[in-house]
mmCIF file of the C-alpha atoms, coordinates in Angstrom:
data_MODEL
# 
_entry.id   MODEL 
# 
loop_
_atom_site.group_PDB 
_atom_site.id 
_atom_site.type_symbol 
_atom_site.label_atom_id 
_atom_site.label_alt_id 
_atom_site.label_comp_id 
_atom_site.label_asym_id 
_atom_site.label_entity_id 
_atom_site.label_seq_id 
_atom_site.pdbx_PDB_ins_code 
_atom_site.Cartn_x 
_atom_site.Cartn_y 
_atom_site.Cartn_z 
_atom_site.occupancy 
_atom_site.B_iso_or_equiv 
_atom_site.pdbx_formal_charge 
_atom_site.auth_seq_id 
_atom_site.auth_comp_id 
_atom_site.auth_asym_id 
_atom_site.auth_atom_id 
_atom_site.pdbx_PDB_model_num 
ATOM 1   C CA . MET A 1 1   ? 33.372  -4.156  -7.516  1.00 0.00 ? 1   MET A CA 1 
ATOM 2   C CA . ILE A 1 2   ? 30.341  -2.915  -8.404  1.00 0.00 ? 2   ILE A CA 1 
ATOM 3   C CA . THR A 1 3   ? 27.587  -5.969  -9.354  1.00 0.00 ? 3   THR A CA 1 
ATOM 4   C CA . ILE A 1 4   ? 25.072  -5.529  -11.189 1.00 0.00 ? 4   ILE A CA 1 
ATOM 5   C CA . GLU A 1 5   ? 22.508  -6.216  -8.791  1.00 0.00 ? 5   GLU A CA 1 
ATOM 6   C CA . SER A 1 6   ? 24.368  -3.097  -6.024  1.00 0.00 ? 6   SER A CA 1 
ATOM 7   C CA . LEU A 1 7   ? 23.002  -1.295  -9.224  1.00 0.00 ? 7   LEU A CA 1 
ATOM 8   C CA . VAL A 1 8   ? 19.582  -2.335  -9.179  1.00 0.00 ? 8   VAL A CA 1 
ATOM 9   C CA . GLU A 1 9   ? 19.126  -1.551  -5.628  1.00 0.00 ? 9   GLU A CA 1 
ATOM 10  C CA . GLN A 1 10  ? 20.859  1.642   -6.078  1.00 0.00 ? 10  GLN A CA 1 
ATOM 11  C CA . GLY A 1 11  ? 17.941  2.328   -9.012  1.00 0.00 ? 11  GLY A CA 1 
ATOM 12  C CA . ALA A 1 12  ? 21.652  3.482   -10.950 1.00 0.00 ? 12  ALA A CA 1 
ATOM 13  C CA . ASN A 1 13  ? 20.162  3.975   -14.379 1.00 0.00 ? 13  ASN A CA 1 
ATOM 14  C CA . VAL A 1 14  ? 23.626  3.055   -16.783 1.00 0.00 ? 14  VAL A CA 1 
ATOM 15  C CA . LYS A 1 15  ? 24.168  1.101   -19.234 1.00 0.00 ? 15  LYS A CA 1 
ATOM 16  C CA . LEU A 1 16  ? 26.648  -2.273  -19.315 1.00 0.00 ? 16  LEU A CA 1 
ATOM 17  C CA . GLU A 1 17  ? 28.673  -3.674  -20.756 1.00 0.00 ? 17  GLU A CA 1 
ATOM 18  C CA . VAL A 1 18  ? 27.310  -7.548  -19.321 1.00 0.00 ? 18  VAL A CA 1 
ATOM 19  C CA . THR A 1 19  ? 29.048  -11.568 -19.775 1.00 0.00 ? 19  THR A CA 1 
ATOM 20  C CA . PRO A 1 20  ? 27.584  -13.881 -19.039 1.00 0.00 ? 20  PRO A CA 1 
ATOM 21  C CA . ALA A 1 21  ? 29.808  -15.011 -16.139 1.00 0.00 ? 21  ALA A CA 1 
ATOM 22  C CA . ASP A 1 22  ? 27.642  -11.225 -14.158 1.00 0.00 ? 22  ASP A CA 1 
ATOM 23  C CA . LEU A 1 23  ? 24.332  -12.523 -16.088 1.00 0.00 ? 23  LEU A CA 1 
ATOM 24  C CA . LYS A 1 24  ? 24.599  -16.221 -14.569 1.00 0.00 ? 24  LYS A CA 1 
ATOM 25  C CA . MET A 1 25  ? 25.736  -14.516 -11.185 1.00 0.00 ? 25  MET A CA 1 
ATOM 26  C CA . PHE A 1 26  ? 22.897  -12.111 -10.896 1.00 0.00 ? 26  PHE A CA 1 
ATOM 27  C CA . ALA A 1 27  ? 20.483  -15.123 -11.683 1.00 0.00 ? 27  ALA A CA 1 
ATOM 28  C CA . GLU A 1 28  ? 21.980  -17.382 -8.611  1.00 0.00 ? 28  GLU A CA 1 
ATOM 29  C CA . ALA A 1 29  ? 21.101  -13.842 -6.994  1.00 0.00 ? 29  ALA A CA 1 
ATOM 30  C CA . ILE A 1 30  ? 17.595  -13.725 -7.591  1.00 0.00 ? 30  ILE A CA 1 
ATOM 31  C CA . VAL A 1 31  ? 17.062  -17.307 -6.745  1.00 0.00 ? 31  VAL A CA 1 
ATOM 32  C CA . GLN A 1 32  ? 19.226  -17.463 -3.823  1.00 0.00 ? 32  GLN A CA 1 
ATOM 33  C CA . ARG A 1 33  ? 16.760  -14.623 -2.887  1.00 0.00 ? 33  ARG A CA 1 
ATOM 34  C CA . THR A 1 34  ? 13.615  -16.210 -3.423  1.00 0.00 ? 34  THR A CA 1 
ATOM 35  C CA . MET A 1 35  ? 14.344  -19.465 -1.729  1.00 0.00 ? 35  MET A CA 1 
ATOM 36  C CA . ALA A 1 36  ? 14.956  -17.757 1.383   1.00 0.00 ? 36  ALA A CA 1 
ATOM 37  C CA . ALA A 1 37  ? 12.010  -15.638 1.202   1.00 0.00 ? 37  ALA A CA 1 
ATOM 38  C CA . ARG A 1 38  ? 9.700   -18.522 0.088   1.00 0.00 ? 38  ARG A CA 1 
ATOM 39  C CA . GLN A 1 39  ? 11.230  -20.918 3.161   1.00 0.00 ? 39  GLN A CA 1 
ATOM 40  C CA . GLU A 1 40  ? 11.114  -18.196 5.462   1.00 0.00 ? 40  GLU A CA 1 
ATOM 41  C CA . GLU A 1 41  ? 7.200   -18.359 4.375   1.00 0.00 ? 41  GLU A CA 1 
ATOM 42  C CA . LEU A 1 42  ? 7.813   -21.884 4.873   1.00 0.00 ? 42  LEU A CA 1 
ATOM 43  C CA . ASN A 1 43  ? 8.999   -21.381 8.634   1.00 0.00 ? 43  ASN A CA 1 
ATOM 44  C CA . ALA A 1 44  ? 6.043   -19.008 9.323   1.00 0.00 ? 44  ALA A CA 1 
ATOM 45  C CA . GLU A 1 45  ? 3.346   -21.463 8.210   1.00 0.00 ? 45  GLU A CA 1 
ATOM 46  C CA . MET A 1 46  ? 5.169   -24.354 9.685   1.00 0.00 ? 46  MET A CA 1 
ATOM 47  C CA . ARG A 1 47  ? 5.119   -22.512 13.261  1.00 0.00 ? 47  ARG A CA 1 
ATOM 48  C CA . ARG A 1 48  ? 1.112   -21.141 12.726  1.00 0.00 ? 48  ARG A CA 1 
ATOM 49  C CA . VAL A 1 49  ? -0.171  -24.588 12.252  1.00 0.00 ? 49  VAL A CA 1 
ATOM 50  C CA . ALA A 1 50  ? 2.129   -25.835 15.077  1.00 0.00 ? 50  ALA A CA 1 
ATOM 51  C CA . GLU A 1 51  ? 0.971   -23.523 17.278  1.00 0.00 ? 51  GLU A CA 1 
ATOM 52  C CA . GLU A 1 52  ? -3.082  -23.869 16.168  1.00 0.00 ? 52  GLU A CA 1 
ATOM 53  C CA . THR A 1 53  ? -5.328  -25.129 18.778  1.00 0.00 ? 53  THR A CA 1 
ATOM 54  C CA . TRP A 1 54  ? -8.230  -27.143 16.982  1.00 0.00 ? 54  TRP A CA 1 
ATOM 55  C CA . LEU A 1 55  ? -11.745 -27.630 18.062  1.00 0.00 ? 55  LEU A CA 1 
ATOM 56  C CA . ASN A 1 56  ? -14.534 -30.844 17.127  1.00 0.00 ? 56  ASN A CA 1 
ATOM 57  C CA . THR A 1 57  ? -17.039 -30.736 15.113  1.00 0.00 ? 57  THR A CA 1 
ATOM 58  C CA . ARG A 1 58  ? -19.580 -30.894 18.835  1.00 0.00 ? 58  ARG A CA 1 
ATOM 59  C CA . GLN A 1 59  ? -17.726 -28.365 19.837  1.00 0.00 ? 59  GLN A CA 1 
ATOM 60  C CA . VAL A 1 60  ? -17.252 -25.491 17.234  1.00 0.00 ? 60  VAL A CA 1 
ATOM 61  C CA . ARG A 1 61  ? -21.295 -26.060 17.031  1.00 0.00 ? 61  ARG A CA 1 
ATOM 62  C CA . GLU A 1 62  ? -21.617 -25.058 20.772  1.00 0.00 ? 62  GLU A CA 1 
ATOM 63  C CA . LEU A 1 63  ? -19.410 -22.305 20.139  1.00 0.00 ? 63  LEU A CA 1 
ATOM 64  C CA . LEU A 1 64  ? -21.574 -21.086 16.940  1.00 0.00 ? 64  LEU A CA 1 
ATOM 65  C CA . ASN A 1 65  ? -24.711 -22.537 17.998  1.00 0.00 ? 65  ASN A CA 1 
ATOM 66  C CA . VAL A 1 66  ? -25.301 -23.231 14.113  1.00 0.00 ? 66  VAL A CA 1 
ATOM 67  C CA . CYS A 1 67  ? -26.785 -27.511 13.467  1.00 0.00 ? 67  CYS A CA 1 
ATOM 68  C CA . GLU A 1 68  ? -24.015 -29.954 11.761  1.00 0.00 ? 68  GLU A CA 1 
ATOM 69  C CA . GLY A 1 69  ? -25.757 -29.120 8.152   1.00 0.00 ? 69  GLY A CA 1 
ATOM 70  C CA . THR A 1 70  ? -25.030 -24.985 8.654   1.00 0.00 ? 70  THR A CA 1 
ATOM 71  C CA . LEU A 1 71  ? -21.528 -26.990 8.917   1.00 0.00 ? 71  LEU A CA 1 
ATOM 72  C CA . ASN A 1 72  ? -21.593 -28.366 5.752   1.00 0.00 ? 72  ASN A CA 1 
ATOM 73  C CA . LEU A 1 73  ? -22.680 -26.022 3.725   1.00 0.00 ? 73  LEU A CA 1 
ATOM 74  C CA . TRP A 1 74  ? -20.168 -23.532 4.966   1.00 0.00 ? 74  TRP A CA 1 
ATOM 75  C CA . ALA A 1 75  ? -17.147 -26.198 4.433   1.00 0.00 ? 75  ALA A CA 1 
ATOM 76  C CA . LYS A 1 76  ? -18.684 -26.413 1.096   1.00 0.00 ? 76  LYS A CA 1 
ATOM 77  C CA . ARG A 1 77  ? -18.628 -23.017 0.680   1.00 0.00 ? 77  ARG A CA 1 
ATOM 78  C CA . GLY A 1 78  ? -15.321 -22.296 1.679   1.00 0.00 ? 78  GLY A CA 1 
ATOM 79  C CA . TYR A 1 79  ? -16.472 -20.652 4.774   1.00 0.00 ? 79  TYR A CA 1 
ATOM 80  C CA . LEU A 1 80  ? -15.144 -22.649 7.118   1.00 0.00 ? 80  LEU A CA 1 
ATOM 81  C CA . VAL A 1 81  ? -13.298 -25.645 6.258   1.00 0.00 ? 81  VAL A CA 1 
ATOM 82  C CA . PRO A 1 82  ? -12.515 -28.060 8.154   1.00 0.00 ? 82  PRO A CA 1 
ATOM 83  C CA . VAL A 1 83  ? -9.544  -30.576 8.563   1.00 0.00 ? 83  VAL A CA 1 
ATOM 84  C CA . LYS A 1 84  ? -9.605  -34.276 8.225   1.00 0.00 ? 84  LYS A CA 1 
ATOM 85  C CA . VAL A 1 85  ? -7.552  -36.082 10.709  1.00 0.00 ? 85  VAL A CA 1 
ATOM 86  C CA . GLY A 1 86  ? -8.421  -39.729 10.281  1.00 0.00 ? 86  GLY A CA 1 
ATOM 87  C CA . ASN A 1 87  ? -12.771 -39.687 10.528  1.00 0.00 ? 87  ASN A CA 1 
ATOM 88  C CA . LYS A 1 88  ? -12.734 -37.239 12.631  1.00 0.00 ? 88  LYS A CA 1 
ATOM 89  C CA . ASN A 1 89  ? -13.827 -33.265 11.122  1.00 0.00 ? 89  ASN A CA 1 
ATOM 90  C CA . MET A 1 90  ? -11.402 -30.699 12.283  1.00 0.00 ? 90  MET A CA 1 
ATOM 91  C CA . TYR A 1 91  ? -11.298 -27.075 12.907  1.00 0.00 ? 91  TYR A CA 1 
ATOM 92  C CA . ALA A 1 92  ? -8.406  -24.492 13.736  1.00 0.00 ? 92  ALA A CA 1 
ATOM 93  C CA . ARG A 1 93  ? -9.717  -22.030 16.894  1.00 0.00 ? 93  ARG A CA 1 
ATOM 94  C CA . SER A 1 94  ? -8.619  -18.997 14.378  1.00 0.00 ? 94  SER A CA 1 
ATOM 95  C CA . ASP A 1 95  ? -11.002 -19.732 11.690  1.00 0.00 ? 95  ASP A CA 1 
ATOM 96  C CA . VAL A 1 96  ? -13.611 -20.102 14.286  1.00 0.00 ? 96  VAL A CA 1 
ATOM 97  C CA . ARG A 1 97  ? -12.799 -16.886 15.347  1.00 0.00 ? 97  ARG A CA 1 
ATOM 98  C CA . ARG A 1 98  ? -12.531 -14.976 12.442  1.00 0.00 ? 98  ARG A CA 1 
ATOM 99  C CA . VAL A 1 99  ? -16.300 -17.046 11.865  1.00 0.00 ? 99  VAL A CA 1 
ATOM 100 C CA . GLN A 1 100 ? -17.404 -16.079 15.738  1.00 0.00 ? 100 GLN A CA 1 
ATOM 101 C CA . THR A 1 101 ? -16.039 -12.056 14.532  1.00 0.00 ? 101 THR A CA 1 
ATOM 102 C CA . GLY A 1 102 ? -18.471 -11.552 12.054  1.00 0.00 ? 102 GLY A CA 1 
ATOM 103 C CA . GLY A 1 103 ? -15.852 -12.608 9.167   1.00 0.00 ? 103 GLY A CA 1 
ATOM 104 C CA . LYS A 1 104 ? -18.654 -13.924 6.843   1.00 0.00 ? 104 LYS A CA 1 
ATOM 105 C CA . SER A 1 105 ? -19.226 -13.431 3.516   1.00 0.00 ? 105 SER A CA 1 
ATOM 106 C CA . GLU A 1 106 ? -21.690 -12.249 2.359   1.00 0.00 ? 106 GLU A CA 1 
ATOM 107 C CA . SER A 1 107 ? -23.527 -15.449 0.759   1.00 0.00 ? 107 SER A CA 1 
ATOM 108 C CA . VAL A 1 108 ? -23.069 -17.077 3.894   1.00 0.00 ? 108 VAL A CA 1 
ATOM 109 C CA . THR A 1 109 ? -24.629 -14.403 5.846   1.00 0.00 ? 109 THR A CA 1 
ATOM 110 C CA . SER A 1 110 ? -27.774 -14.381 3.606   1.00 0.00 ? 110 SER A CA 1 
ATOM 111 C CA . TYR A 1 111 ? -28.226 -17.521 4.065   1.00 0.00 ? 111 TYR A CA 1 
ATOM 112 C CA . CYS A 1 112 ? -28.805 -17.905 8.240   1.00 0.00 ? 112 CYS A CA 1 
ATOM 113 C CA . LYS A 1 113 ? -30.697 -14.143 7.226   1.00 0.00 ? 113 LYS A CA 1 
ATOM 114 C CA . LYS A 1 114 ? -32.988 -16.532 5.226   1.00 0.00 ? 114 LYS A CA 1 
ATOM 115 C CA . LYS A 1 115 ? -32.386 -19.572 8.075   1.00 0.00 ? 115 LYS A CA 1 
ATOM 116 C CA . ASN A 1 116 ? -33.127 -17.393 10.761  1.00 0.00 ? 116 ASN A CA 1 
ATOM 117 C CA . GLY A 1 117 ? -35.499 -14.747 9.546   1.00 0.00 ? 117 GLY A CA 1 
# 
């Protein structure tokens, strides 16, 4: 049986007479694929978060050699944003690694040059 979905996948250039049942089946197939893709994205994100290691403020300050004020500014600007755990700020090691390898935004780089220069 040929379906609308198979015709679309093949790139067929045809005129069709479509019943409401055909359209419903096609729509359901699209919804199912979309839901499966979204679920896979969520699963991948959950695996990433579960495998992530977290650092406290003191550890991050020592690793990046910055003061607490700089961390607060970076959080405010969205550059290195902590996650609140109870009353403590925790930072994803992957975010800290990004900062260490030079993934700085222009505004933060300019700020650091002004402050240190």
